[in-house]
FIVEX-377155 format. One record per residue: residue number from 1; residue in three letters; y, x, z of N, C-alpha, C, O in turn. Coordinates in pm, whole numbers. Each point is the difference from the previous one (the first is absolute). Layout:
NUM,ALA,Y,X,Z,Y,X,Z,Y,X,Z,Y,X,Z
...
***
This chain:
1,MET,9702,8415,7828,108,100,6,76,-16,132,35,-112,37
2,PRO,-8,225,36,79,-9,124,133,-68,-25,64,21,-103
3,VAL,-23,-102,198,121,-81,-17,123,88,-21,94,-40,-68
4,VAL,-94,161,127,117,88,-12,28,35,-145,116,11,-39
5,TYR,-220,6,-42,21,39,-139,55,-117,-83,77,20,-94
6,ILE,-117,-139,128,54,-118,-68,149,-15,32,81,-26,-89
7,VAL,-48,42,217,140,-10,42,83,111,-66,113,-24,-43
8,LEU,-169,144,36,71,112,-62,26,-26,-148,109,28,-49
9,PHE,-208,-81,-21,16,-31,-142,111,-103,-20,85,16,-88
10,CYS,-85,-120,169,103,-104,-12,137,56,36,100,-36,-62
11,HIS,-95,123,162,128,59,37,54,89,-111,120,4,-24
12,PHE,-209,68,-43,43,84,-111,62,-85,-111,102,39,-58
13,LEU,-162,-153,28,52,-87,-104,141,-48,30,83,-11,-90
14,THR,-56,-17,216,134,-47,38,98,116,12,118,-14,-33
15,ALA,-166,129,81,89,114,23,40,69,-130,106,62,-6
16,PHE,-188,-73,-98,28,68,-126,139,-34,-52,76,88,-41
17,THR,-44,-216,42,132,-43,-49,107,14,106,109,49,-27
18,ALA,-141,-94,150,100,0,107,51,139,32,117,16,37
19,LEU,-202,85,-50,40,137,31,39,81,-124,72,99,11
20,GLY,-119,-141,-127,27,76,-122,128,-38,-71,70,87,-53
21,MET,-38,-215,51,115,-46,-76,137,37,58,92,26,-78
22,PRO,-74,-22,212,133,33,52,54,135,-46,121,20,-1
23,LEU,-209,72,-39,47,129,-50,88,-18,-123,88,82,-27
24,PHE,-111,-191,-48,74,-24,-123,109,-105,19,43,-65,-96
25,MET,1,50,222,109,-93,31,125,29,-84,64,-94,-46
26,PRO,-26,222,26,119,26,-84,-13,-60,-140,97,-53,-54
27,ARG,-216,60,-6,-22,-56,-133,14,-152,1,58,-58,-91
28,MET,-113,-6,193,3,-147,7,142,-52,19,40,-97,-64
29,ILE,37,161,151,137,-45,25,87,22,-124,85,-83,-32
30,THR,-106,193,-36,77,28,-122,-23,-106,-106,92,-32,-76
31,SER,-214,-23,69,-30,-102,-100,61,-135,33,4,-89,-85
32,LEU,44,73,209,54,-130,42,152,-3,5,59,-107,-15
33,ILE,6,222,34,146,3,7,52,112,-89,-72,94,-34
34,ASP,198,-106,-3,61,97,-91,75,110,75,19,109,-54
35,SER,25,-137,177,79,98,74,-90,107,61,-123,-8,-8
36,ASP,185,110,68,-72,109,64,-79,-53,120,61,-49,95
37,PRO,-194,56,-97,-81,-60,106,-31,95,114,-84,-32,85
38,GLN,149,147,-79,-38,103,96,-7,-54,144,-98,24,70
39,TYR,200,-95,-27,3,-47,138,-100,-112,25,-40,-24,114
40,LEU,-1,-47,-222,-92,-112,16,-145,44,16,-83,-78,48
41,ILE,52,201,-87,-139,44,6,-51,-5,144,-105,-58,28
42,GLY,181,121,62,-41,-1,140,3,-138,62,-86,-35,81
43,VAL,187,-46,-121,12,-135,56,-120,-86,-40,-59,-66,86
44,MET,24,65,-214,-114,-80,-46,-133,55,54,-95,-75,22
45,PHE,92,205,-3,-122,60,52,-33,-52,140,-118,-10,35
46,VAL,220,-22,45,-26,-40,139,-27,-150,14,-37,-45,109
47,VAL,55,-32,-215,-19,-145,12,-142,-36,45,-14,-74,98
48,PRO,-93,122,-166,-136,-36,46,-31,49,141,-51,-79,80
49,PRO,78,208,-46,-31,41,138,83,-72,105,-47,-22,111
50,LEU,172,-16,-145,82,-74,96,-62,-136,30,-13,-39,116
51,CYS,-26,-32,-220,-63,-131,19,-134,15,72,-34,-83,85
52,ALA,-41,187,-119,-129,23,65,18,35,148,-78,-43,85
53,ALA,182,122,-55,25,39,139,33,-120,87,-43,-7,115
54,VAL,118,-89,-170,38,-119,75,-120,-91,24,-14,-58,107
55,THR,-73,45,-207,-109,-97,8,-133,59,48,-90,-77,35
56,ALA,75,211,-32,-129,60,35,-52,-42,138,-118,-35,10
57,PRO,200,38,96,-53,-45,130,-45,-146,-2,-99,-37,63
58,TRP,173,-46,-137,-38,-142,-7,-135,-16,-71,-85,-76,45
59,TRP,66,149,-154,-128,-6,-70,-112,58,85,-115,-42,-12
60,GLY,149,138,99,-100,53,92,-48,-106,98,-119,-13,26
61,ARG,213,-65,27,-38,-110,89,-79,-106,-77,-93,-60,53
62,PHE,132,37,-179,-74,-93,-85,-146,44,-14,-91,-82,8
63,ALA,70,213,-29,-136,52,-16,-81,-17,128,-118,-36,-6
64,ASP,180,61,121,-71,-14,127,-35,-146,29,-103,-29,62
65,LYS,189,-62,-106,-21,-141,32,-89,-71,-100,-85,-80,39
66,TYR,104,109,-168,-70,-76,-103,-109,80,-74,-78,-57,-76
67,GLY,73,185,99,-104,80,-65,58,110,-87,97,-20,-72
68,LYS,-158,136,80,50,116,-74,-35,-8,-148,72,56,-83
69,LYS,-181,-125,49,-33,-18,-140,104,-90,-67,42,28,-113
70,LYS,-1,-132,179,102,-89,-56,131,75,-21,69,-21,-100
71,SER,-34,108,192,122,79,-14,-10,95,-119,99,22,-70
72,LEU,-218,35,47,-21,89,-113,15,-77,-132,64,49,-93
73,LEU,-124,-167,85,12,-83,-120,145,-40,-24,47,-3,-114
74,ARG,23,-28,221,141,-37,-10,83,114,-61,86,-24,-84
75,ALA,-112,147,128,75,115,-49,-26,23,-149,93,28,-76
76,GLN,-217,-41,35,-34,22,-141,61,-107,-89,47,29,-110
77,CYS,-48,-151,157,60,-110,-76,151,20,-13,57,-25,-106
78,GLY,7,69,213,144,23,-2,41,110,-96,100,-13,-70
79,LEU,-178,120,65,31,108,-93,-15,-46,-145,80,38,-86
80,THR,-180,-118,59,-19,-52,-135,124,-78,-45,50,20,-111
81,ALA,0,-108,199,119,-79,-32,123,89,-14,82,-20,-90
82,GLY,-68,118,179,115,89,-5,5,84,-126,106,20,-58
83,PHE,-222,30,15,-5,80,-123,35,-84,-123,69,48,-90
84,LEU,-115,-172,87,31,-88,-113,149,-29,-6,60,2,-108
85,LEU,1,-28,223,145,-25,2,77,121,-50,93,-14,-80
86,SER,-130,131,125,69,122,-45,-22,24,-148,91,43,-71
87,GLY,-212,-70,24,-33,25,-139,75,-89,-98,29,42,-112
88,PHE,2,-164,154,69,-94,-89,150,-10,31,69,-89,-51
89,ALA,-18,180,135,142,-2,35,85,39,-120,-31,96,-71
90,ASP,139,-171,49,93,33,-109,139,34,55,95,21,-76
91,ASN,-83,-16,210,124,44,62,-33,62,136,-113,-11,49
92,LEU,212,75,10,-22,75,124,-40,-91,115,-77,42,87
93,TRP,128,-166,-84,-29,-89,112,-145,-47,0,-63,-7,105
94,ILE,10,-25,-222,-141,-40,-7,-91,117,36,-101,-16,68
95,PHE,139,135,-115,-77,119,35,1,23,151,-103,32,59
96,CYS,219,-51,2,12,15,145,-86,-104,73,-61,29,102
97,LEU,59,-153,-157,-84,-104,59,-147,39,-4,-74,-23,96
98,GLY,32,83,-207,-138,48,-9,-30,106,104,-109,1,57
99,LEU,205,87,-32,-19,102,103,-7,-62,140,-75,46,85
100,VAL,155,-151,-64,-2,-70,129,-136,-63,25,-55,11,109
101,VAL,0,-76,-212,-132,-63,13,-107,106,27,-89,-20,82
102,GLN,100,133,-151,-95,110,23,6,45,146,-104,26,61
103,GLY,225,-15,-6,15,47,136,-45,-101,104,-72,35,94
104,ILE,113,-160,-111,-34,-103,98,-150,-29,1,-60,-15,106
105,SER,1,7,-224,-140,-43,-9,-98,115,-9,-121,-21,2
106,GLY,173,144,-13,-89,114,-18,-60,49,131,-50,-78,80
107,GLY,55,208,-60,-59,57,121,-151,11,-8,-69,-24,99
108,THR,17,62,-216,-146,7,-17,-61,112,82,-116,-10,41
109,LEU,190,119,-16,-55,109,79,-27,-45,143,-110,22,52
110,ALA,209,-85,11,-18,-49,136,-108,-108,6,-80,-3,93
111,ALA,77,-84,-194,-100,-106,-4,-140,58,-17,-95,-47,63
112,SER,82,149,-149,-130,64,-20,-46,71,126,-116,-10,38
113,ASN,208,82,27,-35,70,123,-38,-97,112,-95,25,75
114,ALA,168,-135,-65,-32,-100,102,-138,-60,-24,-76,-22,94
115,TYR,43,-4,-220,-133,-53,-31,-109,101,36,-103,-36,56
116,LEU,127,163,-88,-98,104,32,-17,16,151,-108,35,47
117,SER,214,-61,29,-9,12,146,-93,-104,59,-46,16,113
118,SER,18,-123,-187,-95,-101,48,-144,43,-27,-94,-62,49
119,LYS,77,170,-126,-134,49,-33,-29,137,63,-116,34,21
120,TYR,221,43,8,-17,136,52,91,21,121,105,-63,12
121,GLN,-148,152,78,81,36,115,-7,151,23,-88,68,-53
122,GLY,184,-17,133,-2,140,39,12,97,-116,84,-17,-89
123,LYS,-170,121,92,4,103,-103,-34,-57,-137,53,46,-101
124,SER,-142,-145,97,-34,-63,-128,122,-69,-60,20,1,-121
125,LEU,60,-62,207,122,-65,-48,99,104,-51,62,-18,-105
126,ALA,-46,129,180,92,106,-44,-42,53,-137,84,27,-85
127,LYS,-215,-12,66,-50,47,-129,32,-102,-110,36,37,-111
128,SER,-49,-165,145,30,-106,-97,149,-1,-36,36,-24,-115
129,LEU,50,49,214,143,4,-26,36,116,-93,86,-13,-86
130,ASN,-154,126,105,21,112,-93,-44,-38,-141,61,44,-98
131,LEU,-166,-126,89,-50,-40,-132,94,-99,-68,12,1,-123
132,THR,54,-88,200,97,-89,-64,118,81,-53,57,-34,-104
133,GLN,-22,140,176,101,91,-55,-55,74,-122,75,36,-91
134,PHE,-205,-13,89,-63,62,-117,20,-88,-123,32,50,-108
135,SER,-51,-180,124,21,-91,-113,146,-5,-39,33,-10,-119
136,ALA,57,17,219,144,1,-31,38,128,-74,76,-4,-97
137,ARG,-129,119,143,28,126,-69,-60,-1,-140,59,57,-93
138,SER,-176,-120,76,-59,-11,-133,94,-74,-94,17,37,-116
139,ALA,45,-143,169,96,-76,-81,123,84,-32,55,-10,-109
140,LEU,-13,93,205,119,81,-23,-28,120,-91,93,54,-60
141,VAL,-220,-14,50,-36,106,-94,-8,-55,-141,54,59,-94
142,THR,-122,-171,78,-23,-56,-134,118,-85,-47,32,0,-119
143,GLY,33,-74,212,106,-91,-39,117,64,-72,29,-38,-114
144,PRO,40,135,175,116,60,-67,-33,61,-135,79,-11,-94
145,VAL,-195,77,83,-35,65,-127,-30,-103,-107,56,6,-110
146,LEU,-145,-102,141,-37,-101,-100,117,-92,-33,24,-32,-116
147,LEU,50,-9,220,115,-86,-26,109,75,-73,76,-59,-77
148,GLY,-67,191,102,97,81,-74,-30,1,-149,92,1,-82
149,LEU,-221,-2,48,-38,-8,-142,44,-132,-61,50,-5,-112
150,PHE,-70,-103,187,35,-132,-52,150,-21,-10,48,-68,-90
151,THR,29,128,186,146,-18,-5,63,68,-121,114,-29,-35
152,GLU,-187,120,-28,52,68,-119,-20,-83,-127,55,31,-106
153,ILE,-138,-140,117,-24,-85,-117,41,-145,25,3,-80,-94
154,ALA,28,46,218,41,-138,32,93,2,120,-1,95,78
155,GLN,81,-201,-63,91,-11,112,-80,-21,130,-94,-79,2
156,PRO,131,149,105,-73,-14,127,-10,-143,49,-103,-40,54
157,LEU,210,-39,-72,-4,-139,46,-110,-80,-70,-65,-83,64
158,HIS,44,106,-192,-104,-72,-73,-140,41,47,-93,-80,-4
159,ILE,80,204,47,-129,48,49,-41,-76,126,-119,-21,23
160,TYR,217,-19,58,-27,-77,121,-86,-124,-30,-85,-38,81
161,ARG,108,-25,-196,-71,-124,-33,-151,22,-4,-77,-81,50
162,TYR,38,192,-110,-143,29,-13,-59,54,129,-117,-22,31
163,LEU,200,94,45,-48,56,126,-25,-107,105,-70,26,98
164,ALA,126,-144,-116,-26,-111,93,-147,-39,1,-47,-63,95
165,LEU,-26,101,-199,-143,-30,-4,-78,78,105,-106,-45,44
166,LEU,157,161,-3,-74,83,95,-11,-64,138,-112,-13,51
167,PRO,223,-29,13,-17,-67,130,-72,-134,-13,-64,-45,95
168,PHE,74,-19,-213,-73,-125,-19,-152,27,0,-76,-77,58
169,CYS,35,186,-122,-142,37,2,-44,34,142,-111,-35,42
170,ALA,198,103,34,-31,31,140,-16,-127,81,-86,-8,88
171,LEU,169,-91,-117,-10,-130,68,-135,-65,-26,-62,-53,93
172,ILE,15,56,-216,-128,-60,-35,-115,71,72,-89,-65,55
173,VAL,92,199,-55,-106,76,67,1,-25,150,-105,-15,62
174,SER,225,10,-2,11,-17,145,-48,-137,47,-34,-16,117
175,LEU,30,-80,-205,-50,-132,37,-145,7,48,-43,-86,78
176,PHE,-30,186,-123,-143,12,34,-23,85,124,-114,18,42
177,LEU,222,35,19,-15,74,125,-39,-94,114,36,-118,0
178,GLN,-109,172,95,-39,-80,116,122,-28,87,81,88,25
179,SER,-70,-211,19,112,-36,87,-16,67,136,-111,14,50
180,ASP,224,28,8,-6,64,131,-6,-104,109,46,-113,-18
181,VAL,-104,151,130,-10,-89,115,125,17,85,31,110,44
182,LEU,39,-219,-20,121,6,80,-35,33,144,-88,-62,59
183,SER,158,162,-3,-26,42,137,79,-86,97,107,-50,-33
184,VAL,-161,33,153,66,-76,105,76,97,89,-59,94,54
185,LYS,187,-116,-38,82,90,81,-40,-8,146,-23,-107,55
186,LYS,14,226,6,-32,8,142,115,64,75,75,80,-55
187,SER,-63,-117,181,107,58,81,-33,145,31,-107,30,54
188,THR,197,59,-86,-24,142,21,79,56,118,-19,115,40
189,GLY,108,-196,14,74,47,117,130,69,-40,9,60,-107
190,LEU,90,-69,194,132,53,-30,0,151,-10,68,57,-86
191,LYS,-145,10,176,0,145,3,-50,58,-132,59,92,-55
192,LYS,-170,-147,6,-55,49,-125,94,-29,-116,15,81,-92
193,SER,47,-198,97,90,-38,-107,119,96,-8,40,39,-110
194,LYS,17,-1,226,114,92,1,-40,138,-53,74,60,-78
195,ALA,-189,-11,121,-44,132,-46,-24,1,-149,40,93,-71
196,THR,-107,-198,23,-29,-8,-142,128,-12,-82,13,62,-106
197,THR,81,-142,156,127,-18,-71,78,131,-9,57,30,-104
198,GLY,-55,48,213,71,127,-1,-58,99,-99,74,65,-74
199,GLN,-205,-54,71,-66,92,-92,18,-46,-144,20,82,-90
200,PHE,-28,-212,68,12,-51,-136,142,17,-53,20,25,-119
201,THR,79,-39,208,140,21,-42,23,144,-44,72,25,-96
202,GLN,-133,71,167,11,140,-40,-61,21,-139,54,73,-83
203,LEU,-166,-138,60,-66,10,-130,87,-60,-111,8,54,-110
204,LEU,58,-165,140,86,-65,-99,118,89,-39,42,0,-115
205,SER,11,75,210,111,90,-32,-45,110,-96,75,39,-90
206,LEU,-196,11,109,-54,100,-92,-26,-60,-137,26,64,-102
207,GLN,-76,-188,101,-22,-69,-128,131,-17,-76,4,16,-121
208,PHE,102,-50,194,131,-19,-63,48,130,-65,40,0,-116
209,LEU,-44,109,190,48,128,-51,-85,50,-116,53,54,-97
210,PHE,-184,-73,107,-89,43,-108,29,-78,-128,13,59,-107
211,CYS,-4,-191,118,25,-82,-118,139,26,-58,19,-3,-121
212,PHE,78,29,208,134,34,-49,-6,127,-84,57,6,-109
213,ALA,-126,95,160,-11,127,-73,-73,-18,-133,33,65,-99
214,MET,-133,-154,97,-76,-24,-122,83,-76,-103,-7,29,-120
215,VAL,83,-127,165,65,-94,-91,136,47,-48,39,-30,-113
216,VAL,36,104,196,138,33,-36,7,83,-129,103,-1,-67
217,THR,-209,72,34,-1,81,-123,-49,-78,-121,1,52,-112
218,PHE,-45,-176,132,-65,-76,-107,95,-61,-102,-19,22,-119
219,PRO,124,-98,161,80,-74,-98,62,86,-109,12,-43,-114
220,TYR,28,164,148,71,85,-96,-84,120,-44,54,100,-48
221,PHE,-186,-111,65,-85,113,-38,2,21,-152,-2,114,-47
222,LEU,7,-223,-28,4,11,-147,123,77,-47,-15,99,-71
223,PRO,136,-139,107,117,78,-43,6,139,65,57,92,-58
224,TYR,-116,-77,178,-4,132,64,-78,100,-85,48,110,-26
225,VAL,-168,-149,-17,-81,90,-82,68,24,-135,-6,110,-54
226,GLN,69,-212,0,72,17,-127,115,99,16,32,73,-95
227,SER,31,-70,211,109,96,24,-52,143,7,77,96,-16
228,LEU,-208,-81,40,-60,133,3,-43,47,-138,-40,115,-18
229,GLY,48,-206,-82,-30,41,-137,-115,-71,-66,-40,39,-110
230,GLU,-17,-144,175,-113,-73,-61,46,-140,-39,62,-70,81
231,SER,-91,28,-204,50,-128,-50,-110,-105,-21,32,-119,-8
232,SER,-157,158,0,-108,-94,-29,-37,-81,124,-24,56,107
233,ASP,20,-190,-123,-40,-87,110,-143,31,45,-30,-5,119
234,THR,-56,36,-214,-140,28,33,-13,125,87,-76,1,97
235,VAL,150,103,-131,-5,125,77,63,-21,138,-49,54,99
236,VAL,156,-131,-93,62,-32,129,-101,-74,88,-12,27,119
237,GLY,-61,-122,-180,-104,-71,73,-107,95,52,-53,-20,109
238,PHE,22,123,-188,-99,99,44,50,76,122,-74,18,97
239,TYR,200,25,-99,55,72,115,0,-89,124,-32,44,111
240,TYR,68,-169,-130,2,-91,115,-140,-22,55,-17,-18,121
241,SER,-83,19,-207,-137,-31,41,-71,116,69,-101,-22,67
242,LEU,151,143,-83,-71,118,52,-35,-10,150,-114,27,36
243,PRO,209,-65,53,-36,-9,142,-113,-99,25,-85,21,87
244,HIS,85,-128,-162,-103,-102,20,-134,46,-55,-106,-43,48
245,LEU,109,131,-147,-123,60,-49,-61,90,107,-122,4,17
246,VAL,207,68,55,-47,82,112,-71,-88,103,-106,36,51
247,TYR,166,-150,-21,-61,-93,96,-138,-44,-49,-95,-4,79
248,LEU,83,-28,-206,-128,-45,-55,-107,110,9,-116,-28,30
249,LEU,156,150,-55,-96,110,-1,-47,38,140,-113,45,18
250,LEU,200,-63,82,-31,48,135,-27,-111,101,-37,29,115
251,ALA,54,-155,-154,-11,-110,97,-136,-6,66,-9,-31,118
252,PHE,-98,60,-192,-134,-11,56,-36,123,84,-101,-2,72
253,MET,181,108,-80,-26,120,81,81,1,129,-32,75,92
254,ILE,137,-158,-85,87,2,116,-75,-42,126,37,40,110
255,GLY,-143,-121,-125,-78,-43,114,-78,111,67,-49,-18,112
256,LYS,36,133,-178,-73,112,58,86,84,93,-51,89,69
257,LEU,181,-116,-66,88,74,90,-30,-37,145,-26,-116,31
258,THR,29,215,56,-20,-25,143,132,1,77,0,1,123
259,LEU,112,-1,-196,131,-2,64,30,-139,54,-45,-100,-56
260,SER,120,93,165,40,-129,55,98,-69,-92,58,63,-89
261,ALA,-38,-192,110,94,-77,-82,141,56,12,75,3,-97
262,ARG,-39,43,218,135,53,23,22,129,-79,104,18,-62
263,VAL,-204,71,65,13,128,-71,4,-24,-151,78,64,-71
264,GLN,-161,-155,22,2,-32,-143,137,-52,-41,53,38,-104
265,SER,4,-123,187,132,-56,-31,107,109,0,87,2,-87
266,LEU,-92,88,186,96,110,7,-7,88,-124,102,32,-60
267,LEU,-223,7,21,-17,83,-119,48,-73,-125,65,58,-86
268,GLY,-97,-187,78,40,-79,-116,150,-7,-16,52,21,-109
269,PHE,19,-52,218,146,-10,-8,64,136,-29,101,7,-70
270,PHE,-159,101,124,54,132,-24,-13,38,-149,96,49,-60
271,ILE,-213,-71,3,-23,34,-141,85,-89,-90,56,46,-100
272,LEU,-47,-174,135,81,-93,-79,147,40,1,69,-9,-102
273,SER,-21,55,219,138,45,11,27,121,-88,103,8,-66
274,LEU,-196,87,66,15,118,-85,5,-37,-148,81,53,-76
275,SER,-168,-143,36,-5,-42,-139,130,-65,-44,53,31,-107
276,CYS,0,-121,189,124,-69,-36,119,96,-3,87,-11,-86
277,ALA,-84,105,181,106,100,-1,-6,86,-126,103,35,-57
278,GLY,-225,-3,14,-16,78,-122,48,-74,-123,63,59,-87
279,GLN,-94,-189,78,44,-80,-115,151,-19,1,61,-16,-106
280,PHE,0,17,224,145,-10,10,68,122,-62,108,-12,-58
281,THR,-171,128,69,62,125,-48,-28,28,-148,57,93,-56
282,LEU,-144,-170,-8,-36,27,-139,117,-28,-95,77,-95,19
283,HIS,-65,181,-121,100,-22,-105,-62,6,-139,68,-13,-101
284,SER,-200,34,98,-74,-4,-126,-138,-56,29,-38,-19,116
285,ILE,-37,-9,-222,-131,-60,15,-101,96,61,-104,-43,50
286,ASP,133,173,-53,-89,101,57,-12,-20,152,100,-11,70
287,GLY,-222,8,-24,-24,-17,143,-23,-143,43,-45,-23,112
288,LEU,74,-74,-199,-16,-140,38,-146,-35,26,-31,-76,92
289,VAL,-59,131,-173,-143,-29,18,-46,45,139,-71,-73,69
290,PHE,112,193,-29,-41,52,131,49,-90,113,-77,-34,90
291,TYR,204,-4,-95,54,-82,108,-58,-142,1,-13,-61,106
292,ARG,-22,9,-224,-63,-132,-4,-142,4,59,-43,-94,67
293,LEU,-29,204,-93,-133,17,59,10,14,152,-82,-56,74
294,LEU,182,131,-28,23,15,144,37,-134,62,-42,-30,112
295,PHE,119,-49,-184,37,-135,45,-126,-84,23,-10,-73,98
296,GLY,-85,85,-190,-124,-76,12,-81,40,121,-58,-87,66
297,LEU,51,216,-33,-75,46,116,63,-52,129,-71,-45,90
298,GLY,203,51,-81,67,-53,118,-20,-149,14,-22,-50,111
299,MET,30,-21,-222,-21,-145,1,-139,-35,50,-16,-94,78
300,LEU,-85,168,-124,-138,-26,40,-18,16,150,-62,-85,64
301,LEU,114,193,-7,-15,24,143,75,-104,82,-48,-42,105
302,CYS,167,1,-152,76,-103,71,-74,-132,2,-11,-65,105
303,TYR,-41,23,-219,-75,-125,-6,-121,4,91,-26,-96,73
304,SER,-48,206,-76,-121,11,82,34,-9,148,-66,-71,76
305,GLY,168,145,-33,38,-3,140,51,-136,45,-38,-48,106
306,LEU,124,-14,-186,55,-130,37,-107,-110,0,4,-90,84
307,HIS,-98,97,-177,-106,-100,-4,-92,11,121,-46,-102,52
308,LEU,19,224,-7,-80,17,122,71,-60,120,-61,-69,82
309,LEU,191,96,-71,77,-56,111,3,-152,-7,-10,-68,103
310,LEU,24,14,-223,5,-145,-16,-133,-64,39,0,-102,69
311,SER,-111,159,-112,-132,-59,30,-28,2,150,-72,-87,50
312,GLN,129,184,22,-24,10,144,90,-95,79,-34,-34,114
313,ARG,145,-8,-170,93,-87,72,-8,-145,-45,82,-83,41
314,LEU,-179,52,-126,-11,-134,-57,-67,-96,98,-105,31,55
315,GLN,166,-147,-35,-62,-108,76,-64,-96,-99,67,-58,-84
316,GLN,-199,42,96,-75,-73,-101,47,-144,-16,2,-54,-111
317,ASP,35,-11,223,41,-140,-9,139,-16,-61,41,-112,-33
318,GLN,33,224,18,131,-4,-64,8,102,-114,105,59,-24
319,ALA,-216,-40,-45,-5,101,-106,98,-33,-112,69,89,-51
320,GLY,-62,-216,13,91,-39,-107,144,30,35,75,51,-84
321,LEU,-35,-83,207,137,25,44,27,150,8,108,46,-38
322,SER,-206,30,88,18,146,11,20,64,-136,90,81,-19
323,PHE,-175,-118,-77,16,54,-134,128,-51,-65,64,72,-77
324,GLY,-27,-195,108,124,-54,-52,121,77,50,91,31,-76
325,ARG,-91,0,206,111,78,57,1,142,-56,106,53,-33
326,PHE,-223,7,24,-11,135,-54,52,5,-144,74,91,-38
327,ASP,-112,-191,-40,46,-8,-138,150,-30,-6,71,53,-85
328,ALA,-23,-140,176,141,-37,1,89,120,28,104,17,-65
329,TRP,-143,67,159,81,119,29,2,94,-119,101,64,-28
330,GLY,-213,-55,-43,-2,79,-123,93,-58,-105,68,73,-71
331,LYS,-67,-207,61,87,-66,-97,147,15,37,84,22,-87
332,TRP,-52,-34,218,138,20,43,45,142,-32,115,23,-38
333,ALA,-207,70,54,31,139,-37,29,10,-149,91,71,-43
334,GLY,-170,-145,-37,23,-2,-144,134,-59,-36,68,47,-92
335,VAL,-28,-152,164,131,-61,-24,112,99,29,89,20,-82
336,CYS,-96,42,199,102,100,37,2,115,-100,106,49,-39
337,ALA,-226,-6,0,-10,113,-94,62,-33,-134,73,81,-57
338,GLY,-100,-201,6,56,-40,-128,151,-9,2,67,44,-93
339,LEU,-12,-103,201,144,-13,11,67,136,16,103,28,-62
340,VAL,-162,56,146,56,133,21,-8,82,-129,95,70,-35
341,ALA,-207,-80,-36,-15,73,-126,103,-46,-102,57,81,-73
342,SER,-33,-212,68,99,-54,-93,139,56,29,73,36,-92
343,PHE,-37,-30,221,133,51,38,12,149,-25,97,46,-60
344,ILE,-196,29,106,11,146,-5,-8,56,-142,61,102,-30
345,CYS,-137,-170,-57,-8,45,-139,126,-37,-77,36,65,-99
346,GLN,30,-170,145,123,-43,-66,115,96,29,84,25,-86
347,TYR,-82,29,209,114,80,42,-31,149,12,92,82,12
348,PHE,-220,-45,-15,-34,142,9,-83,39,-122,54,9,-110
349,SER,-184,14,127,-82,38,-114,-140,-59,15,-35,-52,106
350,LEU,-43,61,-212,-137,-54,0,-94,83,86,-113,-42,23
351,HIS,156,159,24,-83,86,84,3,-42,147,-93,29,76
352,TRP,200,-95,-36,22,-25,143,-106,-87,68,-26,23,118
353,PRO,-37,-119,-185,-106,-76,69,-111,88,57,-60,-34,102
354,PHE,32,147,-166,-103,90,51,43,66,129,-82,26,88
355,LEU,210,3,-75,52,56,125,-13,-102,113,-41,35,111
356,LEU,75,-161,-139,-14,-104,101,-146,-19,41,-29,-22,117
357,ALA,-62,30,-214,-143,-12,30,-45,113,92,-77,-23,94
358,SER,125,143,-119,-35,114,84,52,-19,142,-70,33,96
359,ILE,191,-84,-83,58,-24,133,-80,-106,75,-21,13,121
360,ALA,-23,-118,-190,-80,-105,63,-131,58,55,-43,-37,109
361,CYS,-20,127,-185,-123,64,46,23,85,124,-82,2,91
362,VAL,194,69,-88,34,80,118,19,-89,122,-41,35,110
363,ALA,104,-151,-129,19,-95,110,-135,-48,53,-18,-13,121
364,ALA,-77,-13,-210,-133,-42,41,-70,110,80,-70,-28,97
365,ILE,89,153,-139,-59,113,73,55,5,142,-76,23,95
366,PHE,205,-43,-80,61,1,134,-58,-112,86,-24,21,119
367,ILE,1,-138,-176,-58,-110,76,-140,36,47,-36,-23,116
368,LEU,-44,80,-206,-137,37,35,-3,109,108,-83,-6,91
369,VAL,172,104,-101,4,109,96,52,-48,135,-47,44,105
370,ALA,146,-134,-107,65,-43,123,-86,-93,84,18,-9,121
371,GLN,-111,-62,-185,-82,-95,73,-95,73,93,-44,112,-27
372,THR,12,-179,137,-102,55,90,-135,-6,-69,-15,-70,-100
373,LYS,-79,140,150,-131,6,-66,-71,-133,2,-80,-29,-89
374,GLU,106,-53,188,-77,-124,16,4,-93,-120,-105,-46,-44
375,PRO,224,15,-12,0,-95,-111,-61,55,-127,-56,-76,-78
376,PHE,65,209,55,-40,53,-129,-125,86,5,-72,9,-99
377,ASP,44,55,211,-113,91,6,-123,-62,63,-108,58,-5
378,HIS,125,-175,65,-116,-65,62,-82,-69,-107,-13,-122,-2
379,VAL,-42,204,-86,-79,-52,-112,-126,82,-15,-3,119,33
380,ASN,-98,-181,-82,-122,72,-28,13,76,-130,54,-54,-96
381,PRO,-103,179,90,8,74,-125,-84,-65,-107,-96,-71,30
382,ILE,133,94,-154,-74,-56,-112,-136,67,-8,-9,123,-1
383,VAL,-93,-200,-4,-135,54,-12,-32,23,-145,29,-85,-84
384,LYS,-90,198,52,-32,32,-137,-101,-100,-52,-94,-39,68
385,THR,118,-3,-193,-90,-95,-62,-78,67,-111,-82,-65,-65
***
């Protein structure tokens, strides 16, 4: 079996819980404290990404120095421990500690991508990065719906205990992966380093805005849909999963596009902005399906464009650090998004995060348009497969 499919399977096992359970953060906090937890939802939501953002570059250097397979095993082991801590928490502090462990020791997406970069390069790597997002979207399609069913018969915190088995199984399977060969760093010269750094920084700013737009609507999506007239956790999970279902259905066709990475990114941010603006204006459940499907199309194009740019700017001898930085900027965006969502929902309404997401997408469009052609258009078109 190709190594990419083994890595994808293991990533799905870890992402199922890590991406599915935060949707039910309001339920978990309510079970731990008696007071109104509204302001705590956003705060607790940012704990794992905050810890991951701080430690991701360090783990990237760890992967480059000691091996990307070891870093992948480390991430899976950390998630197992973090899920167990959260599952057996009987107060808010222990639960928070479990989230901290998940954040510090997690980062399975960056670890999986770094490992794949030791096996694939160029367009093959970009395709592999889209596939790791495919496994993440698979988790986001199945996780909220299935976990929503379980939360109606058991407390979400108790479910964590059993879900810890998933990253543990991924750890066992990953033990049989071939170890990567550590690369020897070569001097690339100051001129190349400056050019690469400038282009990569531009990419990181787009990653930040994209992740902010994706995450800012997440913490309060459950009460947002309930304010539109839907009360079932399972149905809310379905609405949340729709964009990721679009990604699953179209991910294997996106490689047939002949558009440049820059054009794909522009289209993606434009469609994503329209979708978020539409969800901001909703006052009933009617129309939500359409805007969620539109959200998925924009998300797909953004991921495809950003992954192409990332694969072209990657330095193989520093792949772990590059993926660590890329992941860290996404996590910092998640931290900012969670804090902003917590504040704005507390003082305004549950609709406002969608307006902020739309504004973030517009900012990304301005960055893409304002840049000279060299950093973004000097790319080979995608060849049809």
